[in-house]
N, C-alpha and C positions, 0 to 999 in steps of 0.2 A: 395019348393023343397029342398034347398041348405039346410036349419033349419033341416029338419027331416033327412039328410044325416048326417051331424054334430051331431046329438043326435044318430044317429044309430051306430055309429062310437064309441063314446062315451061311449054309452052302450057296446059294444061287447070288447072296452079295458077296461073294468071295468068287467067285466065277465072274459076275459081270466087273471085278474090278478088275483082275488076274487080264480078261479079252480088252478091256479099256487101257490096259499098260501095255500091252504087248501089238498097238495100232503098229504096220508098217512105218518102217524110219522111209521117207522123202527124200530123195539128193536133190540139189541145181550147183549146175556146174555155171558158173558167171562167165558172161564173153568180157573183150577185151575195149577200151577207148582207142583210136587211134591218137597221133599226136595233138589234133585240135582238142581243145577242152573241151565239152560241152559246154551250151551254152544254156543254162538253170532258169528257166522263161517257165515252164509246166507246160509244154504244147511236147516233146516226146517227137520232134519229127526229124532228130537229126539222124544220118545215114546209120548211126553207132546202135542208136533203139531201136531201126526199122530190122537191122541185124541179129538183134538181140534173141534170146529164147524166151520167146512168154509163155508163162505158163496159166492156166485158166481154174485147173483144180481143187476146188475148193469145200469144204465142207461147213455147212451150220456147225458151231458152236452154242450160241444161243437163237430161240429159245429153244429150238429141237435140235438134242443134238444126233449129230449121223447123218440129218437130212439135208438134200439141193437149198442152194442158197437161194432167194427171189429175186439177186440179181447176181450176175456175170463180172468177175473181178478176174485180171488180166496184173503181174507182173513181172517184169526184168531187171537185172543186176549185171551192172558191168565196173569191171575195173581200172585203173591207171596204176601208178606206178605212186600217188599222193593218194588219192581218196577212192572211195565207193559209194556206186550212183544205183538209186532203185527207182525205178520207173512205178507207175502204177496207171491203168487203166480202169474206172468204175462204171462201167458201163449203167445204163438207168433204163429203164421203156416209161417211167415219169420222168424227164428231168426236170420238170416245174418244180418237184416233189424234193428237191437234193436241198438240204437246209446250211447255210450259209453263215454261221454266225461267229461274230469277233471275238474273241476274250482276251483275257489277261493269258499271260504263256503260260503252263500246266496246266488249265485246266480247259478242258475238252467239254468242247458241243458244238452238236449238230451232227454231220457223218464225218465219221476219219478212218485215215487210214494208218497201219503197224509197221515196221518193221522188227524183228530184235534178233540181236546175234549173242552166241555162246560164243564169244571170243576165244576166252577161255578153254573152251571145251572141255568144262569140269561139273557139265549137266547141275548146276546149283545157282552162276550169276548169268546175266545177261542183261548188256545196254540195250534200252528202249529208244524208240524215235517214232514217234506219232503227230500226224500233220492232220486237221482239216478239213475242208473244202475249199473254206475261207483263204488260209492258211496258217494258221496256227499252229504253233510249236506246244508239244509237249515231249519231255527227257526226263529220263529215271533209270535211274541202278536195281535192277532187281538179284534178292539174295534169298540164302535160303531156301533153293526151289521154289522160290514165288510167294514166299512167307512176308518179306522184307519186300518195301519198296521206296527206294529216295529218291522224290520229288525234286531237292534242293539240288542234284546235278543239274550243271544247266552249259552244255558243251557248245563250241562251235561251229553250227553247221548251214548249211541251207535247205532250201525249198519252196518252191511255190508251185502254182495251182491254176488250172485253167477247169474252161465246159463249156461245151456247147451241149446241139439237142441230141447228142449221145447218152450226156453221162460229164463225171468232170475226172479229170486226171491231175496229177502230184507226181512232180520230178527231187528227188531226192539229191542232196550230195553232202558226204561225210566224209571227211578229212580223216586217215590213218591214225592221226595226229592226237585224237578226240576218244581212239577204243585201246582197249589194251592187249595186247596176243606177243608171243614170241615169233619171231624173226625166222624163217627156215626155211628150206627147199621148197617143205609139200604138205598142207598143212589142212587140219577140218575143223570147221566151226558149227555149232549150233543156229537152226534159223528157224526162224516162227514168222509167218506173213499172215494180216489180219486186216479185216474191213469191220465197220459197225455202220450199220444202215439205223440211219436213228430214225426215222419215221416207224419203223417196225422192231425199234430197239434190236433188233437182230446184229446177230454175232456172226461170223465167216471166218475160217482159216485154211490157210495152206496144210499144213499138216493136222491131220486129224488130231482133238485132244478131247479128254472128259474132264466133265469136275467131277465126277463120281471117284479119281482118283488124284491120290495125294500126288501132290509135287508139281510145278506149269513147266519149268525147265526144261527137265528131265524128260518130258514128251518132246521135246521140241524135231525136226528135221532136223537133214543136215547140208549144208555148205561147203562143196565140195571143190578139186580144184586148185587151190588158192599157191598159187605157186609164184617165187623170190620173192615173198611180201617182204619189203625191209621196214624193220623200227622205224616206229616215226617218234619221239621225242617231244611232245609240246616246248615252246617257250612263249609263251606268254609274263610280259611286264606291264602292266596299270600302274602310271601314277594318277592323283587323281591332286582336288584344288576343291577348296570349301567357303566357299564368302556364307557368313552366319551374321544376321540381323536379329537380337533379339526386343520386342518393345512390350511395357509391361506398364502396368501403374504405378505413378511417381509417389515416393510414399516418405512424409516431411521430416528430417531429423532423422534416418535410417540413410547413412553415407553410402550403402549399397545400389540404393532402390532411387536414390534423390532425383538424381538425370533419366529416369525410364525409359532407357535402353541402354542398351548393349552391343557390340559389333569384333567379330571376328573372322582371323582369316587361319585358315587353316589347308594343312596338304598332307597328304601322305604314299603306301605304296602298296600296291596288290601286285603280286605274281602268283604265277605255278610254270612247274621247270619240271619235264621229265627228268628223273635220275635212271631211269631203264622204262626198257617201253613199258613197262608193268608196275615200276614205283615213281608215282607221283609226288612233289614237294610244291606243299600251298604255303604260302606264307602272305604277312600283311604286317604294314611298321607305320605305328599311330592311326588304325584305322577311325572310319568313322562310319556309322550308323542311321544319321542322322534320316532317310529316307524310312526309313521302318517306322514300322505302324505302331503305334504305343500298345500297350495292354489294356483289357477293358476294365475297368472301375469294379471295387470287391468294396463290401463291408467281411472280414471274418470273424466272426465270435468262437470258432470254436480252437480247438488245443492244439490242431495241426497245421502245419505253414501251409500256403498256399503254392501252387505250382504255376510255372506260366510257362508258355510254350516258346522254344528258342524261335526267335525272327532275324537272327544276325548273319547274312550270306551264309559268312565264312564258316560260323558253327556248325550250319548245319546242313553243307554239304558234305556230305560220305559220312553222316553220324553215324550211321548204323554200322558201320567198319568198326566204334569207337564205343558202338553201346554193350555193357554189359547188365542185362535187366535183371534184378531180383524174384520178380515174381511172375505169373501167366497171365494167359488172360486178359481182359480190358476190363474199364474203370479206372478207379483211383488208385487199386494197386499196380495197375501198369507204368504209373511213372514211376517208378523208385527203380533208381540204377544208379552202380557205382560213377556214371559219371554224368555230371546233371550241367552243361555249360554257363547257363546260364550265372552260376556262383562265378565267373569268369567276367570281370567288367561289372558286380554286384555293388548296390549301394554300400555307401561306405558302412562301415559295422561302428565306430564309436561317431556320440551325438554328445556333444559338449554340454553342460547346464550352464543359461545360462544369466545372471544377475539382472537385476533392474536396470529397466535404461539399458541394455544392451541389445545389439543388430550383430549377427550374425549372415556371411555367405559362405558355404560349400557345395560345394561339384555334387551332382545329382547320383552319378555313374563314377567308378572308378575309372581312371585313363588305364588302355593295354596299349603298353610301349609298345607289343610286338606280339605275334604269333604266328608259327609255324607248324604242318604238320606232312608227314608223311603219309601214301594210304595205298598201297594197291595190294596183289594177287599173283605169286608166281606160279609159274608154269607149272612146279612139282607141290602146288596144291596147298601153301603158305600163305595166308594173309595176313596182311601187316598195318598196323595201323599205330601212331607214334605225332602226339602232340604235345608242344611247347608254348609258355605261352607266360608273360612279364608283363605284371601292372603295376601302377607306381603309384608312390606315393600320396594322398592327397593331405589338404591341407586346412581346414573352417577358418578363415579371417572374421574375427572377431572386436567387436570395434563397440566402445563408451566414449568418445572422444581421443583416447588413444588405443589405436590397433594393436594387439597381439594375436598372433596365429599359433592351435591346437593341431598337434595331427589326431587324423580322424583314420584313416587308413592307411598300414603299411606296406612296404614292397612285398611285394612277393612273386613269387613262382608257381605255375602249376605243370605237372609232368604225368600225362596217361599214357599208356604202351601197351597195345592191344596184339594178339597174335591169337589164329588160327591153322590148324592142320587138316585136308580132308585126306581119308583115305577109305580105300574100299568106293573105289568109283562112287563120291561124296554121300557113300552111306554111312560113313562116319566121321565125326570131328571129334577136334580136343583142340582147348581153345584156354588162354589166361591174358589178366591182365592184372595191370599193376599202373596206381595212381601212387602222387607226390605232393602234396602243399608244401612249402615253405616261408616263414613269414620273418623278416625283420624287423621284429619287435625291440627297438632302440629308444622309446618314453614308454614311460612308467603308468601311462592309461590306459593302454594297449596288452597291459599283460594278462589280459582276463581271456586274450583269442587262443587260440591252439599256436605255440610254437612251429611245428610241423603235425603232417598227419599223412600218413600212408594205408590205403587198402590196395589189396591183391584177391584176385580168387583163379577160380579154375573152373571151366565146363567141359563137361562129355553131352556126346550127342551120338546115338545109335538107330537107323532107321530099318527094317527089314521086312517083310513079304509084302515085294516092290514097294518101299517107303510107307505103305497102308500100315504100319507098327512103328511108333518111335519111344524111346525111353533117352532123357532127358535127364543130368545130373551136374550139377553145378555147388560152389562152395567157394565163400567167399569170409576173409578176415579184412580186422581193422586197428589198429595203433596211432593214438594219438599221444601228444608230446606237449609239456608248457610248466608254466609254474603250478602253485599250489590251488593260487585261487580258479586259475582255466580251468583245472581237471575238477574241481570241486563243485567248477558250476556248469559244467561237461554231466556229472555223474545228480546232479540237482535238476537237472535240464526237464518239463514235462515229457520231452523221449524216453530218459531215464528213470528218473522219480528212485532214486537210490534209496534217497530219505523216506519214504514212505512209511510212519509208523507199523505197518499192519504187511509188512513184505517181511517177514524172515528169514528169508531166501537172498537176501540182499542186506548191502553194509554199505554206506556212506564213509569213507575215509579220507581224512582233510587235509592229511600228508602227503595223497599219492603227488607225483608230478607225469604218470602215463596212464593211459586206460586201454583194455585192449577187448574186442571181440568178436566173433563171430555169427557165421550164418548161411545161408544157404540151401535147395530143392531139391526135391524127385521128384520127376514128372513121369507117369506112362502114359500113353494114348492111342487110339486108334482116326487116325487122323482120314482113311480113305471110305470109298462106299457111301449109301445113304444111312447107314446106324454108325454114331461117333462118339465118342465117350475120351474124358480123361479123370484120371486118380490124382490127387497131387498134395502132399506137403512140401510145406517151407518154414523157415526155424529163422528169428533172430535173435543173438541173446542179449539180456542185460545194458552187458560193455558196450556194443555194435555201436560205433560212431561213423557214420559216413558222410557228415553235411558238409565238409570242407572245401567235396569237389560233388558229392553223391547229391543224391536226395535217396531222403527217408522217413518217413511218417512218424514211425514209430519203433522202438526198439521193446526187448524181451516178450516176443510172439512167438506163439506158432500156432499154424495155420495146414489146418487139413478142408480139404475141396473135392467133389463129386461129381462130376461135368456130365449128361447125354444129350446127344443131339439129333435129332432126324433131319435130313435131307433130300426134298422131294424136288428135281429139276425138272420132271417135264411138264409140260401145260396139262392142267385135268379141269375140268367142270369150267367157273370162274377164273383162276388162278393160273398166274405162268410160270411160277413157283413160290413152295412154300418151306421156310424153318422155324423148325419147335426145340424148343432148349430146356433143359431141367438141373437148376445147379445146386447142390447141397454146401452148406460150409460149417465148418467149426473151430471157434479158436480158444487159444490157450496160454495163460503167462507161463513163463519157468516154475511159479511155484506151483505148477500142475492145476491151476484153477480155470473153471471155464470163463471167459472173458466175453464171447459172442456168437451163441446159434445160430443160424437163417437158413434160408430157403431162396429159389427163385424158380418163377417157371415166366417164357414168354414164347412168339410168337411172331416167326414176320411173314411174310406174302406182297406179292403185283399181282396184280389181277389182270385180268387179258386187256382191260380199256388201258393200260399201265399206271392207274394208281394204286400206293402203297400203303399198306396198313401194317401198325406194329403194335402186339401188348402184352401186357406182364404184369406180374406181382409180386413183391419181395415179402418175405415176412424174417422179421427179425425177434430171437426170443429173449429172455431177461436175459442178463448176463455181469459183466463188471468192468467196470469204465477205470482203468489206472490214471489216467487223466482229468476228470474233467473236476478234479480239488487240485490242481496244481501242485503236485508238490503234495498233497495231504494221501490220507488212505482211499483206496479204492471205492466209489460207488455204486453198487448195486441200481442195474440200470432194468428198468421194465419192460424196453422192447417197444418193438411198434410194426405195422404192416402197410402198404402203399399198394396202390393200382394203379397202372399208366398206361397210358392209349395216345397211337400217333398216327397219322396219316399226311401223305404226300400226294399233290397232284400230278399231273402229264405231264412231264416238264418239257414236252413239246409244245406245250400252248406258250402265247406271246405271256400271258396272263399266267401264274402259277403260284399253290400256294401250299406252305407244310403247315403242322398245326401240334402240337402236343399238351398234355393236360396228365399233371400227376396231384393226387391225394394219398396223404398219410396219415394214419390217426394210431397213437402211444397202446399199447395193448391196458395198461392205467388207463379207465374214466378220463376225461378230459387235462390228459398230463399233458398231449403235446395235440397238435393238430398243424397242418402245411396244405395250402396247396401254391400250388406252382403252374403255369401258363403261359406255354411260347408261344407264337404266330409268327409265319413268315410269308411276304408276298415280295415276289418278283411277277417287274412286266418289263416287257422288252420291246418297246416304242418299235426300233429299225435292227437290224442286223450289227448293229456296231453299238449301243446304247442298251445299257440293264441295268435297271434302278429295282435294291433291294430293300424294302424295309422289313423289322424284324423283334417288334417288341416283347416283353416279356414280363411279368407280377408271378412274385412271389408272396404270398403270407402265411406268414411260422408266429403260432401260439405254445410257446414252450414251458413249461411249469416251473423246470429248473435248469435257468440259466446264471452260467456262475459270475458274481458279478465281484465279488473281493477278499481277502482274506485279511483276518487284523490279528495279532496276537497282544494277549491285555493277560497281565495275572500266574504266567505262565499255562495258560492257554492258547489253545486257533480257536476263533473263530471266521466257520466256510461260509462265507453268504452267498445264495441264489436267490434268485427273485421270476416272477412270471415276465417275460417277455412277451409286448405284441409289437410284431416288427413286417415290416412291410417293403418292399422292393422293388423299382419297377427303373426300370432301362430302356431304350430302344436305340437300334444303332439298324444307321440307314447309309449306304453303299449306293455308292452309284460308279458305274463303268464305262469310260468313252470310250475306244477302240478307234481311233483314224487310220491306223494300219496295223499290220503285225508288229512295227517298228516304233510306235506311236501311240502311245495312251493318256488317257487325264483319268485316276483315279480320285474320290474322294470315300472319308468314312468320315462319320460321326456319331456318337453319344453321347445323347445325356443320361444321368442317372442322379437317382433319386433312393433314398431309403431314410427308415427313421426307427426308432427302436424306444420304445413306452415299458419302463422297467417297474412294479407294482405286484403288491402281496411278497414283499419280502421274508424270508426266511432264511435262520441258522439250517447247517444238517449236523444234529442229532445223532445219530444212527446209522451209518451212511452205508451198511450194511445189513440190516434188519430186512425180514423176512415180510412184512408187509410194509409195504408203498411208504403209506402215511406216515410211518414211525422213521423212519427217515433223516425227518428234517422237522421244525418247530417254527409256525408262523410270529416274525416279530411285529406283535402291538401293545396298543395301550401304552404304558408309559415308557415302553423300549425301545422305540423308534422315534425319532422327530425330525421334519426336517426342516432347516434353517434355508431359508430362504434367502435373505440376501448373499449366502456364501453360495450357495449350490450346493451342499451338502446335505448328509444324513447324520446325527447324532443317535448311539445304540446306549443306552442307559442299562442299572439292571432293574429288578423290583422294585426297590426302592428310591428311582430314581438319578443314580451315580450314576453319572456318564464315563463311559468304558473306552470308548473309541470312537472313530466320525470317517466317516469314507465319501467320498466324492458323487454327487448325483449321476446314475449315468447315461439316465436319455440323451440321445441321441437325435439329428440330421443332418444327413448328407449329403450334398448336390454336388454334383461336379459335373462337368462337360469337356468330350475329349475328343477333338478331328483333326484330320490331315487328310490332304488335299499334295496328291505327286502327277506332277508333268513328267513321264520316263520317255524320251525319246532315243532309240538304238540308233547315231548316225552312222558308224560303222559296227560291222562285228565286232562285239565284246567291246565297242566302245559308245559309254552312255554321257547322257547329259539328265540330271535330276533339277527341276524345278521344287521346291515344297512349300508348303504353307501349315503349321500345327498351330492349334490355338486351343487352349486349355482355362478353365475356370472351376474353382472353388468355393464351398460355401459352408460349413459345419453351423451350425446352433446347439443348444443341447435342453430341445423344449418336446424331442420326443413325438410332433405329431405331424403327418402327413397330412396333406394339403395339395395335393395335384396342381390346383392351379395357382397359388400363392407361393409355393415351391419353385414351378416353374420359371413361373414370371421375374420374382426375385434372385434366381439361377444367375439371368441375364444381364441384371442390374447394374451390377461392377464391373468394372472393364476387366479383361481379358489378359491372359499372359500369349503377345504372339509371337513364333518363330517364323523365319524368312529364311530361306536355304536355298544355295544352287551349287548345286555338286557338279564334277567336270572330271570324266576319269581317259581315258587314254590307253585304247591296248597296241601293245607293239610287240607284234607277232605273225604269224602265219596262222 
């Protein structure tokens, strides 16, 4: 009986998917404009709009698929030789309830409309243009049939809105230079039109689509009758000038800070040129990113490198084309990629040692001399992305009366090339990537860096059964070359750990001048219907090294994942929708040792009152960490379990709130306890102003926190301690949007973190079965604190000193803030006025006192940066 019920449910789910996938395709034939150009004023009163074909046959997409929308919507499309025009009439029986909110670009809030064009007609890629009732733009490129959205794409287009007692209206003008298509006698594009009614969080579409169906662009209707469209190549040149003034506390005796000020005048050039109508060249010469917000403060005590999001406009636009992910899903693993653009222009590698009385002046980031990228997609289905960038040599000026210079970063060339080909109507993809990094290591102190680094990879994706099912295979390789010192450093890094004494399958070779590795993933998934699943495996060999221009947390890893999810799309009871998920994973190293079993369950729902709730729990079993001893033997870990809960209020209200709480405990009693709580409050006193305050508090008690390792008498001691760590941060964001083209944005974050180390211990048997047998406490005569020197002395049982190490307690206080006045005075031409401030203090007492820490943070004089940047667009 159970088998019959199971088969019946599978049959019904399959039929539902087939019905949704076979929705009849609608067609729209645009009208033509007269020679008199339309006035983009949001009123839609010109004769061309009166004669246009207006359609109003929309269908609800959310919350109730297939039902009639609450309000009527009409749209029409017109063409002339240079532009495409879209008009919307959003009728409303309750016009006083229309929500008009001014926000930053690409942040949709309130009522909005959208038009999306699949101008390649590949049923995978689309260009999306959205506008809310206040005239705010949101634009992005959709790829992989809706799996990816690139919100960093900012084309030049116009929109105006208006409203009356019958509803609101939007008039959009999109120059053909901003779209990609093949010019020919007649062509067809994919087309989707949508409207969001904010007060009901209702989305209605012109072409009926289903959330149960895998894919988004492939469900579009068709825009037909596009005759004699001429290819329009974009040609935008944007020179810019920057005036910068740094003001900071004077430091007597330091020649680099005696004046307390630095002034700087600079300039550069950005450009966008159409090589063909499908391929675009973006370039920048001496770019400046002074208007970009600073990275949030962090204290990282783990063995993994911190990942930072890209915020620089040149690198984030079109990043999906150059992406080659190593893993799958979301979370920490999703950040691993063959291309990590933050490597370009990074902080210089080398940090010179200073002698007593010496002062140093060094750049914070490496200068980018220039960068260029070619991106696009041909009519025959080839997607292409090429990026080339050059970064300059950087020097540190060091002075103690006489001045000297040391090179801290070499001249470096970065190259990334990515290609993909569509087959079988977009159901099959075959692609590849190649990256290279070449450094000019002209000075001896930089020989520890790789002279060259190469990576490459291939990926294959096939979808079938109306794209419900997907098979994804990718493989990649790396090769780094350099001096014996450089390759030895790579082998001994925490990522690889070739020197680990208990890793018989690894061998450290200090004579090597190159190192190679490989990795890959295999994924089988069902992405359509209510019941979905994924089975996947991924691997990275011990010699794989990607971090010259990619991002990889750890090599020597084999991962197996199984996920199953169930989706409820239609409202029921008190719920609007619900997602249920179960995950299971297991990790091994290349020696076949189990390093990390675990699992997770989570649920997400939105209620009919528009509140959101999220609940989940993780279990991590006993495993092995090959990085905790930083090159030493693997450490058996006891594992942990945690639960988390989050909710968000109705974002239609002026006052909104969100909260998330996480509790974690070690599987061994008292081994680890963590509490994390984040709250966010948003307030909209007017449609132009939004204030958001987001405090976060974290308390962590971990019995085994790495401190140091010390060599003595042909032995190595790995010293750990219990850490009592507290972290408090609070982000304040104020956005005042005066007009869609003029805004004042402020972000500030105080950050307080402390760590107190107690119960010092040495690792005695890192793989012991019993948890307490893995370490022994340092007590009695073995450990003594030397107060004047702020260090610990370790002795044997007879009182003979073996070694010393610095007291590790810390108290970090930082404040970062950034205020930007942005005025787009002409389309594509912008003026930025920027004020940035930073403050930082650190002491080694390990105490956390909110009142005193916050007070002393603002005692010292800050570092202020005042910047004026002006760009001017030359083009159409």
